N, C-alpha and C positions, 0 to 999 in steps of 0.2 A: 646596144643591144645583141643578144645571141643572134649567131647566123640561123637561119631556116635553112636546111638540107634538102638535098633532091627528095622527091616524095618515095623512092624505094629504103631510103634508109628509116622509113616510119612503119615500113611492113608488118613487123614482127608485132608494132603495136596496134595497128590497125587490126591486123588479124585477131587478135584475143580480144579486142574490144567485143566484136562481132560475135565470136565464139561464146563469149561470155554469157550473151543473151540467152544461149541454151543449153548452158554448163549445170551440171547438178553435182552437190550441192547448189544453190544459187549464192550461199552464205560462201562459199570457197570461190566466188567465179572471180575476175580480176576487178572487173566494175565494184562488187562488193569490197575486195580487200583493199581500194583503193581508198574507201571510205573508213577504212582503219588505220591508215597511215596519219601519221602526226602533220599532215599539210591542210592548207585553206582549200574546203571545201568550194568555197565560193570563186577561186581562180580554176575549178573544174568542169563549173557547172555549165557555162557558155560554151566554151570549145567542145563540151562530149555533146552537147543538144545540135549543134551545126554537123559534127562528124553523123550524127545517127542521123538528122536530116537529109544529111548527103547520100546516106546508104540506104534512105528510104525504109529506115527502121526504129523512126523515133517515138513510137508507138510500143513496138517490143520494150524498148528502154525503157520509157517513161513508165510501163507497167511494172517492170521489174525493180524499178528504184521504189514505186510506190508499194510494193508487196514487201520489199523488206523494210519500209519504213514501217508498215503497219505491222509486221510480226514484231517489232520490239514498241510498240505505239502501249502504254498505259493508261491514259487518261482522254478518254473521246473529247471533252469540252477544249481541249487545246489541239485536237486534233487538224496536224499539219502547221502549226504555228511554230514550230522551232524551226530552225535554220538547218535543215535537213537539205540531203542532194535534192530529192522530191521536189520540194518546197523552192528549191533555187531555178532548179531546171523549167518548173512552169513558171515562175515570173520572169524568167528570159523568153519562154516560148511568146508570150502572153506581149512581151516589150516586141518580141522578133514580129509575129506575123500578126499582133492586134490593133497595131499602132492606128491605122487608119480607122478600124471598127471603134476606136476609142473617141478617134477624132470626131467623126459622124455623131458618134453617141452624146458626147460631152460637151464639144466645142458651143454647140446654141446655149445652154445653161452657163459654161463659162464665160463668154460674152458678154450675156445680159447683166450678169453681178457686175462686171468690170464696167460695163457702161453704166449701169443704174448706181452703184455704189450707195446704195441705200443702207441704212441701220437696222440690223439685225439682233441685235444684243436683247437676249430675253433672260439673262441672269440677273435678278432685281441688285443684285450687289455691284453690276458692273455697267449698270445702265447711267449713261450721262444725264445731265441737267436739261431738262426743256425736252426730252425723246419720251416717246411713248409706248408702254408695254404694249399694250394691245394692237398700235400699228406696226409694231416689230414682231408680232408673232404673225400677224399676218402676212408680214415678208417671208420672214424666214421659210412659214409653212407654204406658199407659194413657190419658193425657190425647192424646198426640198421636195415637193409634190413633181416639181419639173424633171428633176434629178431620176426620183423612183421611175414616174414615168417613162423618161428616155432609155432608162436601162431593162425597164420589165418590156420594152416593145421591141425589143432591140436583138431578140434570141437570131431572126431570121440575117442578120445582117453579120453573125459572127461567123470569120472565116472558118470552113470545115476542118482545115487542120487542128483547129482550138477545141471543137466540137468534138472531133475524132479523139483528142487527148481527154476532154472531161468525161468522155463515155467510158475510156479506159478507166479512169480514176474511181469512178462510180462502183462499174463492176467489182474492181478489185476491192473495195472497201464493203460493198455490199456482200462479196465472200467472207468477211471478216467480221460483218455485222450482220447477218441476216435476219431479212425481215425490217429491218431498220431504215426504213426511206430518211427519216429523218437526218442520220447520222452522214449518208452519202451526202444529203445537201446542204449539210454542214460543210463536209468537205468543200464542195463546192463553192458555197460561200467565202469559205476561207482565203480560196485563191480568188474568185472572180469579182467579188465584192470590196472584201477588205483590202486586199493586194494590189488591185486594179484600179475598178471605177471610185471608191472611198480613195484610194491612194490619190490617184490623180486630180479628183477635187480638191485634195488638202492641198497639193503642191501641185499645179500646171505645169509648172515650169520645169521639173524635173523629167516630167513625162510630152514634153515639149509641145505642149498645148498651147501656151501661152508666156511669152520672154519679159513681159512687161512686170515689174516688181509691184505685187498689190499694195495699196494704202490700207492703212488702219481696218476701218470698216469692210473694206475689200477681203481682205485678210481672215477677220474674223467671222463673215459670212461664209468661208471657204471652209473653215473649221466647224463651222455647225452644220450645214447641210453634210460633210463627212462624216461626221458624227452620228447624224441621223440617218442616214444611208447604212452606216454601219448595225446600228441600234434596232432598226426595223428588220435588217437580214437574220439578226441574231434571233430576234423575237421568233420570228418565222420557223426559225431552221430547229431552234433548240426544244427540247422535249420536257421542258422543265417551264413553270408560270412565267411569263415577263416579268422583270424586276428593273424599275430605275431608280438608281443611285442618285442622280440630279432631278429631286423635286420640280426644279424649274422647266425641265425637258418637259414634265409630262403632258402638258396643254399639248405642245406640236405631237408628241407621241400618240396621244388620244385618238388623233387625225388618223393616224397609219396602221393603229394597229384593231383594223376591222375586217372583216373576213374578205371583202372585195379586195383589199390590197395583200392580206395574206394570199388568198388565191393566185393573185397576179402573180406575186414573188416565188409561189411554189411551182406554178405552170412554166416560169422562165427560166426556173434552175431544172425543171424535167424537159424543157426543149432543148436547152443549152447543151445537154450531155446526151441527145440522141444524134448519133453522128450522120451524116450526109451520104450519102453511096456514090455521088462523083463528088471529083473535085471541084474546089472552088474558083472561078477565073480569075487568075492572078493569084491565088492563094500560094502559090512558089512551094508546097509541100505534096506529094503525091504518097500518103501514107492510109489509103483507104483499104489495102489487102491485109490481111492477119497473116498472109502468106509468103509476103514481100521479104523474104529471108534471102541473104546472101551465101547460098549453097556452096561456090565454089569461091573462096574467097580471094584465090590467085587472080581468079578472072574479074571480079570484082575490082579488085583493089587498082589492077592495071588500065580497068574498063576506061574511058574518057567520058562514055554516060554517068557511071556512077561516082567516080573519085575526081578526075584530073583536070574537068572544065563545068564548073560554076559562076555564072554570071554575078553572083554576090558573095562566094565564098573562097579564101584562098585557104586550101583543105591541108597543103603543106604547114599553113602558120599555124593551123588549128590543133594538127597533132604533135607540132612542135610545142605549143602552149603545154598539153597534157604530158608530152614527155619529160620536159622540162620539171614538171612538179615533182615527177616521181622519180628524177633521175637519182636523186641521194637514196633511194630506197629500190634499185634494181637488182642489186643482188640477194636481198631479202625476196622481191618477187620471183626470182628465178630461182631460187631455193623452194617456191614453192608451186613451180611448174607453169611461172606465167615469165616467160623469159621477153622482153620489150626490146631487147637490143638486136640492132643488125649484126649478121655474121658472128654471131656468138659462138665462140670455141667449145663454151658446155653445153650447147645441145643442137640440135638441127632446125633448119630454119623453119619448117613445119612445127609450131613450139607444141600446140597442147591438141592430143588426138581425144 
């Protein structure tokens, strides 16, 4: 493993990351240029997220990368479904600060499915001998309703740090698609429903909800509940009439495609994208102020409050990971005015003016 150097060696990189938030044009900022380098963006998402959490500027950072993503988005129907830096940062953020929220929301459902092990197969071609399609339809509808209700009733439990980012996300989306509430909700759903709740139901082990390996019945039930939750959310946020590809899903979908379920999902997505004015106790991220900007990067860099002391974060390590990713491209970045080397002979220690 490469040696992590003392914090001072990463000062130019840190300063340039902070300055990127306010650089114009944004497309020429260090953050934007890094996304154009032939490196794996996935390796940048988590350390960048932690760096900007530590500097109390995660909202500004997320807003910037969402704005850049939307500037190049051509298909509303696949909004935030590509492997962009914005998508990956939000995914890491949900895992980082949203795990307790996920546990409280989904564990009762997951535990029940594992305990009861009921057959929920409703695809006639996969129905086993002796099984009742009507009984299975009842079983899966009960579980799916449990999942739906747990999600739409959970907005007040969502960590304020996530709500702040969802508010930023919706605001940026509405700048690009004014008057299109459906597009804002589509973006929210693609993160919170598709990548978080539905993904955790599909694979509880991946999200540390359940370490036991599910049997065939349980596994199939998880697949179906996840699929139904996704489909319901998609139908609610889509501007197009709902279409059901698998006709065997139609009976259970009919249960959810009514005004009550539609309103419940819309209300949830609207509430989840309304930021709190105070930080939730134990949330771990003070990202409430739009003005939480480090104006003096030198002070911020050396401050034990902002940089050096975090009970959950090794900031030198996070900066080192980012530095290692761009190490082969330092000359290119330097030539564009973004020198990230410590003590570089070609430019002063105050990098970008």
